[in-house]
LUMNU-64866 format. One line per field, with one value per atom (N, C-alpha, C): residue number from 0; residue in three letters; atom name; x, y, z. Coordinates in steps of 0.05 Angstrom, whole numbers, plus 5000, padded with zeros to 4 digits. Layout:
LUMNU-64866
seq = c(NUM | ...);
type = c(ALA | ...);
atom = c(CA | ...);
px = c(X | ...);
py = c(Y | ...);
pz = c(Z | ...);
end
This chain:
LUMNU-64866
seq = c(0 | 0 | 0 | 1 | 1 | 1 | 2 | 2 | 2 | 3 | 3 | 3 | 4 | 4 | 4 | 5 | 5 | 5 | 6 | 6 | 6 | 7 | 7 | 7 | 8 | 8 | 8 | 9 | 9 | 9 | 10 | 10 | 10 | 11 | 11 | 11 | 12 | 12 | 12 | 13 | 13 | 13 | 14 | 14 | 14 | 15 | 15 | 15 | 16 | 16 | 16 | 17 | 17 | 17 | 18 | 18 | 18 | 19 | 19 | 19 | 20 | 20 | 20 | 21 | 21 | 21 | 22 | 22 | 22 | 23 | 23 | 23 | 24 | 24 | 24 | 25 | 25 | 25 | 26 | 26 | 26 | 27 | 27 | 27 | 28 | 28 | 28 | 29 | 29 | 29 | 30 | 30 | 30 | 31 | 31 | 31 | 32 | 32 | 32 | 33 | 33 | 33 | 34 | 34 | 34 | 35 | 35 | 35 | 36 | 36 | 36 | 37 | 37 | 37 | 38 | 38 | 38 | 39 | 39 | 39 | 40 | 40 | 40 | 41 | 41 | 41 | 42 | 42 | 42 | 43 | 43 | 43 | 44 | 44 | 44 | 45 | 45 | 45 | 46 | 46 | 46 | 47 | 47 | 47 | 48 | 48 | 48 | 49 | 49 | 49 | 50 | 50 | 50 | 51 | 51 | 51 | 52 | 52 | 52 | 53 | 53 | 53 | 54 | 54 | 54 | 55 | 55 | 55 | 56 | 56 | 56 | 57 | 57 | 57 | 58 | 58 | 58 | 59 | 59 | 59 | 60 | 60 | 60 | 61 | 61 | 61 | 62 | 62 | 62 | 63 | 63 | 63 | 64 | 64 | 64 | 65 | 65 | 65 | 66 | 66 | 66 | 67 | 67 | 67 | 68 | 68 | 68 | 69 | 69 | 69 | 70 | 70 | 70 | 71 | 71 | 71 | 72 | 72 | 72 | 73 | 73 | 73 | 74 | 74 | 74 | 75 | 75 | 75 | 76 | 76 | 76 | 77 | 77 | 77 | 78 | 78 | 78 | 79 | 79 | 79 | 80 | 80 | 80 | 81 | 81 | 81 | 82 | 82 | 82 | 83 | 83 | 83 | 84 | 84 | 84 | 85 | 85 | 85 | 86 | 86 | 86 | 87 | 87 | 87 | 88 | 88 | 88 | 89 | 89 | 89 | 90 | 90 | 90 | 91 | 91 | 91 | 92 | 92 | 92 | 93 | 93 | 93 | 94 | 94 | 94 | 95 | 95 | 95 | 96 | 96 | 96 | 97 | 97 | 97 | 98 | 98 | 98 | 99 | 99 | 99 | 100 | 100 | 100 | 101 | 101 | 101 | 102 | 102 | 102 | 103 | 103 | 103 | 104 | 104 | 104 | 105 | 105 | 105 | 106 | 106 | 106 | 107 | 107 | 107 | 108 | 108 | 108 | 109 | 109 | 109 | 110 | 110 | 110);
type = c(MET | MET | MET | THR | THR | THR | LYS | LYS | LYS | PRO | PRO | PRO | GLY | GLY | GLY | THR | THR | THR | VAL | VAL | VAL | PRO | PRO | PRO | PRO | PRO | PRO | GLU | GLU | GLU | ILE | ILE | ILE | HIS | HIS | HIS | ARG | ARG | ARG | LEU | LEU | LEU | ARG | ARG | ARG | ALA | ALA | ALA | SER | SER | SER | ILE | ILE | ILE | ASP | ASP | ASP | ASN | ASN | ASN | ILE | ILE | ILE | ASP | ASP | ASP | ALA | ALA | ALA | ALA | ALA | ALA | LEU | LEU | LEU | MET | MET | MET | HIS | HIS | HIS | LEU | LEU | LEU | LEU | LEU | LEU | ALA | ALA | ALA | GLU | GLU | GLU | ARG | ARG | ARG | PHE | PHE | PHE | LYS | LYS | LYS | LEU | LEU | LEU | THR | THR | THR | ARG | ARG | ARG | GLU | GLU | GLU | VAL | VAL | VAL | GLY | GLY | GLY | GLU | GLU | GLU | LEU | LEU | LEU | LYS | LYS | LYS | ALA | ALA | ALA | VAL | VAL | VAL | GLY | GLY | GLY | GLY | GLY | GLY | LEU | LEU | LEU | PRO | PRO | PRO | PRO | PRO | PRO | ALA | ALA | ALA | ASP | ASP | ASP | PRO | PRO | PRO | ALA | ALA | ALA | ARG | ARG | ARG | ASP | ASP | ASP | GLN | GLN | GLN | GLN | GLN | GLN | GLN | GLN | GLN | ILE | ILE | ILE | ASP | ASP | ASP | ARG | ARG | ARG | LEU | LEU | LEU | THR | THR | THR | SER | SER | SER | ILE | ILE | ILE | ALA | ALA | ALA | ALA | ALA | ALA | ASP | ASP | ASP | ALA | ALA | ALA | GLY | GLY | GLY | LEU | LEU | LEU | ASP | ASP | ASP | PRO | PRO | PRO | GLU | GLU | GLU | PHE | PHE | PHE | ALA | ALA | ALA | ILE | ILE | ILE | GLN | GLN | GLN | PHE | PHE | PHE | ARG | ARG | ARG | GLN | GLN | GLN | PHE | PHE | PHE | ILE | ILE | ILE | VAL | VAL | VAL | SER | SER | SER | GLU | GLU | GLU | VAL | VAL | VAL | ILE | ILE | ILE | ARG | ARG | ARG | ARG | ARG | ARG | HIS | HIS | HIS | GLU | GLU | GLU | LEU | LEU | LEU | ILE | ILE | ILE | ALA | ALA | ALA | ARG | ARG | ARG | GLU | GLU | GLU | HIS | HIS | HIS | ALA | ALA | ALA | ASP | ASP | ASP | GLY | GLY | GLY | ASN | ASN | ASN | LEU | LEU | LEU | PRO | PRO | PRO | PRO | PRO | PRO | LEU | LEU | LEU | ASP | ASP | ASP | THR | THR | THR | TYR | TYR | TYR | ALA | ALA | ALA);
atom = c(N | CA | C | N | CA | C | N | CA | C | N | CA | C | N | CA | C | N | CA | C | N | CA | C | N | CA | C | N | CA | C | N | CA | C | N | CA | C | N | CA | C | N | CA | C | N | CA | C | N | CA | C | N | CA | C | N | CA | C | N | CA | C | N | CA | C | N | CA | C | N | CA | C | N | CA | C | N | CA | C | N | CA | C | N | CA | C | N | CA | C | N | CA | C | N | CA | C | N | CA | C | N | CA | C | N | CA | C | N | CA | C | N | CA | C | N | CA | C | N | CA | C | N | CA | C | N | CA | C | N | CA | C | N | CA | C | N | CA | C | N | CA | C | N | CA | C | N | CA | C | N | CA | C | N | CA | C | N | CA | C | N | CA | C | N | CA | C | N | CA | C | N | CA | C | N | CA | C | N | CA | C | N | CA | C | N | CA | C | N | CA | C | N | CA | C | N | CA | C | N | CA | C | N | CA | C | N | CA | C | N | CA | C | N | CA | C | N | CA | C | N | CA | C | N | CA | C | N | CA | C | N | CA | C | N | CA | C | N | CA | C | N | CA | C | N | CA | C | N | CA | C | N | CA | C | N | CA | C | N | CA | C | N | CA | C | N | CA | C | N | CA | C | N | CA | C | N | CA | C | N | CA | C | N | CA | C | N | CA | C | N | CA | C | N | CA | C | N | CA | C | N | CA | C | N | CA | C | N | CA | C | N | CA | C | N | CA | C | N | CA | C | N | CA | C | N | CA | C | N | CA | C | N | CA | C | N | CA | C | N | CA | C | N | CA | C | N | CA | C | N | CA | C | N | CA | C | N | CA | C | N | CA | C | N | CA | C | N | CA | C | N | CA | C | N | CA | C | N | CA | C | N | CA | C | N | CA | C);
px = c(0528 | 0557 | 0560 | 0585 | 0589 | 0607 | 0607 | 0623 | 0653 | 0671 | 0700 | 0710 | 0728 | 0738 | 0720 | 0697 | 0678 | 0687 | 0686 | 0691 | 0662 | 0659 | 0633 | 0629 | 0600 | 0589 | 0603 | 0603 | 0616 | 0642 | 0660 | 0686 | 0681 | 0665 | 0656 | 0646 | 0631 | 0623 | 0645 | 0660 | 0682 | 0705 | 0710 | 0725 | 0714 | 0690 | 0679 | 0684 | 0681 | 0685 | 0712 | 0731 | 0761 | 0767 | 0755 | 0761 | 0752 | 0728 | 0718 | 0735 | 0747 | 0767 | 0792 | 0804 | 0827 | 0822 | 0796 | 0792 | 0792 | 0780 | 0777 | 0810 | 0825 | 0850 | 0868 | 0862 | 0876 | 0866 | 0841 | 0828 | 0840 | 0842 | 0857 | 0883 | 0900 | 0926 | 0931 | 0913 | 0912 | 0907 | 0893 | 0888 | 0907 | 0921 | 0945 | 0968 | 0970 | 0996 | 0988 | 0965 | 0957 | 0965 | 0960 | 0967 | 0999 | 1010 | 1039 | 1057 | 1042 | 1054 | 1052 | 1030 | 1028 | 1048 | 1052 | 1072 | 1103 | 1107 | 1131 | 1136 | 1116 | 1118 | 1128 | 1111 | 1115 | 1146 | 1155 | 1181 | 1204 | 1196 | 1216 | 1218 | 1194 | 1195 | 1210 | 1201 | 1213 | 1238 | 1254 | 1280 | 1284 | 1262 | 1259 | 1272 | 1283 | 1292 | 1263 | 1269 | 1249 | 1238 | 1256 | 1246 | 1250 | 1231 | 1232 | 1233 | 1256 | 1259 | 1240 | 1236 | 1222 | 1194 | 1182 | 1153 | 1149 | 1171 | 1170 | 1170 | 1181 | 1180 | 1156 | 1143 | 1115 | 1095 | 1096 | 1077 | 1082 | 1105 | 1112 | 1100 | 1103 | 1092 | 1059 | 1049 | 1023 | 1011 | 1022 | 1008 | 1016 | 1034 | 1038 | 1016 | 1012 | 0989 | 0965 | 0955 | 0933 | 0929 | 0953 | 0952 | 0944 | 0959 | 0958 | 0927 | 0914 | 0890 | 0868 | 0880 | 0862 | 0865 | 0885 | 0891 | 0908 | 0922 | 0946 | 0971 | 0987 | 1016 | 1032 | 1041 | 1050 | 1076 | 1087 | 1111 | 1102 | 1080 | 1064 | 1059 | 1050 | 1044 | 1070 | 1092 | 1119 | 1125 | 1123 | 1133 | 1114 | 1088 | 1073 | 1077 | 1079 | 1083 | 1112 | 1131 | 1156 | 1155 | 1138 | 1134 | 1122 | 1106 | 1089 | 1110 | 1122 | 1136 | 1160 | 1173 | 1197 | 1187 | 1163 | 1153 | 1149 | 1137 | 1134 | 1161 | 1182 | 1206 | 1221 | 1217 | 1228 | 1210 | 1186 | 1172 | 1181 | 1185 | 1193 | 1220 | 1238 | 1268 | 1266 | 1245 | 1246 | 1234 | 1215 | 1201 | 1224 | 1236 | 1260 | 1280 | 1290 | 1307 | 1294 | 1267 | 1255 | 1253 | 1251 | 1249 | 1279 | 1300 | 1326 | 1335 | 1327 | 1335 | 1314 | 1295 | 1277 | 1258 | 1261 | 1247 | 1224 | 1199 | 1175 | 1153 | 1162 | 1136 | 1117 | 1092 | 1073 | 1084 | 1078 | 1086 | 1061 | 1068 | 1044 | 1038 | 1013 | 1005 | 0986 | 0987 | 0970 | 0940 | 0935 | 0906 | 0894);
py = c(3566 | 3554 | 3543 | 3544 | 3532 | 3507 | 3492 | 3470 | 3474 | 3459 | 3465 | 3465 | 3483 | 3491 | 3507 | 3512 | 3531 | 3558 | 3579 | 3606 | 3616 | 3627 | 3640 | 3660 | 3667 | 3689 | 3717 | 3717 | 3744 | 3750 | 3732 | 3737 | 3749 | 3736 | 3748 | 3772 | 3783 | 3806 | 3827 | 3818 | 3838 | 3840 | 3820 | 3823 | 3840 | 3841 | 3858 | 3886 | 3895 | 3918 | 3926 | 3905 | 3913 | 3921 | 3906 | 3910 | 3941 | 3946 | 3976 | 3997 | 3991 | 4010 | 4011 | 3989 | 3986 | 4003 | 4000 | 4013 | 4043 | 4053 | 4078 | 4093 | 4074 | 4084 | 4089 | 4070 | 4075 | 4098 | 4103 | 4130 | 4153 | 4153 | 4174 | 4178 | 4156 | 4156 | 4171 | 4162 | 4177 | 4202 | 4214 | 4240 | 4258 | 4242 | 4256 | 4260 | 4236 | 4240 | 4262 | 4262 | 4288 | 4313 | 4317 | 4344 | 4345 | 4323 | 4327 | 4329 | 4320 | 4325 | 4353 | 4368 | 4398 | 4411 | 4402 | 4413 | 4409 | 4392 | 4381 | 4399 | 4408 | 4425 | 4453 | 4460 | 4486 | 4488 | 4467 | 4467 | 4469 | 4452 | 4454 | 4480 | 4493 | 4521 | 4539 | 4538 | 4557 | 4552 | 4531 | 4524 | 4509 | 4500 | 4491 | 4462 | 4453 | 4423 | 4404 | 4379 | 4360 | 4354 | 4354 | 4349 | 4373 | 4377 | 4398 | 4387 | 4386 | 4372 | 4387 | 4411 | 4424 | 4414 | 4416 | 4406 | 4381 | 4361 | 4332 | 4330 | 4343 | 4342 | 4350 | 4372 | 4380 | 4358 | 4347 | 4323 | 4301 | 4294 | 4269 | 4276 | 4300 | 4306 | 4304 | 4318 | 4317 | 4289 | 4274 | 4247 | 4228 | 4232 | 4212 | 4217 | 4244 | 4256 | 4240 | 4245 | 4233 | 4203 | 4190 | 4159 | 4157 | 4165 | 4159 | 4163 | 4186 | 4194 | 4168 | 4161 | 4142 | 4112 | 4108 | 4081 | 4067 | 4079 | 4068 | 4070 | 4051 | 4054 | 4082 | 4100 | 4124 | 4115 | 4094 | 4086 | 4074 | 4061 | 4055 | 4077 | 4097 | 4127 | 4133 | 4134 | 4145 | 4127 | 4101 | 4084 | 4088 | 4088 | 4090 | 4116 | 4138 | 4163 | 4162 | 4150 | 4146 | 4133 | 4110 | 4095 | 4116 | 4134 | 4148 | 4168 | 4183 | 4205 | 4199 | 4177 | 4168 | 4166 | 4157 | 4163 | 4187 | 4203 | 4233 | 4246 | 4242 | 4256 | 4242 | 4220 | 4206 | 4221 | 4228 | 4238 | 4269 | 4280 | 4307 | 4311 | 4293 | 4291 | 4288 | 4272 | 4266 | 4293 | 4305 | 4330 | 4350 | 4355 | 4376 | 4369 | 4343 | 4339 | 4343 | 4338 | 4347 | 4375 | 4394 | 4419 | 4429 | 4420 | 4428 | 4422 | 4396 | 4389 | 4404 | 4417 | 4425 | 4409 | 4381 | 4360 | 4355 | 4361 | 4360 | 4344 | 4315 | 4298 | 4294 | 4287 | 4284 | 4261 | 4262 | 4239 | 4225 | 4203 | 4187 | 4197 | 4202 | 4219 | 4203 | 4179 | 4156 | 4165 | 4176 | 4181 | 4158);
pz = c(4492 | 4492 | 4463 | 4454 | 4431 | 4430 | 4409 | 4410 | 4414 | 4423 | 4424 | 4396 | 4390 | 4366 | 4347 | 4355 | 4339 | 4349 | 4330 | 4336 | 4344 | 4370 | 4380 | 4363 | 4362 | 4345 | 4358 | 4383 | 4392 | 4384 | 4379 | 4367 | 4338 | 4322 | 4295 | 4299 | 4317 | 4319 | 4330 | 4345 | 4356 | 4331 | 4314 | 4294 | 4273 | 4269 | 4249 | 4259 | 4282 | 4294 | 4291 | 4297 | 4296 | 4266 | 4249 | 4218 | 4212 | 4218 | 4216 | 4224 | 4251 | 4261 | 4243 | 4235 | 4222 | 4194 | 4181 | 4156 | 4163 | 4186 | 4194 | 4196 | 4209 | 4213 | 4187 | 4170 | 4143 | 4127 | 4129 | 4115 | 4130 | 4158 | 4173 | 4169 | 4165 | 4158 | 4128 | 4109 | 4085 | 4085 | 4102 | 4102 | 4116 | 4137 | 4148 | 4130 | 4113 | 4093 | 4072 | 4066 | 4044 | 4055 | 4083 | 4099 | 4098 | 4108 | 4109 | 4085 | 4064 | 4039 | 4033 | 4039 | 4032 | 4048 | 4077 | 4094 | 4082 | 4068 | 4059 | 4035 | 4019 | 3997 | 4007 | 4025 | 4037 | 4049 | 4064 | 4074 | 4050 | 4030 | 4006 | 3994 | 3991 | 3979 | 3997 | 4021 | 4041 | 4052 | 4040 | 4048 | 4077 | 4086 | 4116 | 4114 | 4133 | 4139 | 4136 | 4132 | 4132 | 4161 | 4181 | 4206 | 4224 | 4243 | 4261 | 4291 | 4304 | 4329 | 4351 | 4350 | 4371 | 4369 | 4343 | 4339 | 4347 | 4340 | 4347 | 4377 | 4393 | 4422 | 4434 | 4422 | 4431 | 4423 | 4398 | 4394 | 4409 | 4414 | 4436 | 4460 | 4469 | 4498 | 4498 | 4474 | 4471 | 4470 | 4452 | 4445 | 4472 | 4481 | 4508 | 4527 | 4530 | 4551 | 4540 | 4514 | 4505 | 4509 | 4502 | 4507 | 4534 | 4553 | 4580 | 4590 | 4581 | 4587 | 4578 | 4551 | 4536 | 4548 | 4569 | 4575 | 4558 | 4543 | 4525 | 4541 | 4536 | 4539 | 4529 | 4542 | 4527 | 4512 | 4516 | 4500 | 4473 | 4473 | 4448 | 4428 | 4442 | 4428 | 4413 | 4429 | 4421 | 4397 | 4397 | 4377 | 4354 | 4357 | 4335 | 4319 | 4335 | 4322 | 4307 | 4319 | 4305 | 4281 | 4277 | 4252 | 4231 | 4238 | 4220 | 4213 | 4232 | 4225 | 4208 | 4214 | 4196 | 4165 | 4159 | 4131 | 4121 | 4138 | 4133 | 4127 | 4143 | 4136 | 4113 | 4107 | 4083 | 4059 | 4061 | 4038 | 4036 | 4061 | 4055 | 4045 | 4052 | 4038 | 4007 | 3999 | 3972 | 3956 | 3971 | 3958 | 3958 | 3978 | 3978 | 3956 | 3952 | 3930 | 3905 | 3899 | 3878 | 3871 | 3891 | 3888 | 3882 | 3895 | 3892 | 3862 | 3855 | 3824 | 3802 | 3813 | 3793 | 3776 | 3790 | 3778 | 3796 | 3788 | 3806 | 3793 | 3789 | 3784 | 3805 | 3799 | 3820 | 3835 | 3863 | 3880 | 3887 | 3897 | 3907 | 3933 | 3937 | 3961 | 3978 | 3972 | 3992 | 3986 | 3962 | 3957 | 3940);
end
């Protein structure tokens, strides 16, 4: 038992694990954004719109199922995905504008 007001060692151990997971999530998101950058370039070259509502619905259905199976609230999965996808669409719109203008400077790709 620890003194009142003292953080138990178990909390430090758990926090270290949480910190490792957070770092892994950041690295996974960086990889995801690199791939979506390539998708954005291909969409811009092919004249496709930045958003794909049919794909979005497929992903929502898939991720809510995965979330439920993992014991997460499916609504959380929807909100988390929307947070990420809104940034992806913003980047795709920027890429499309640069292609339309013929102005193709390197973008920050979260690398």
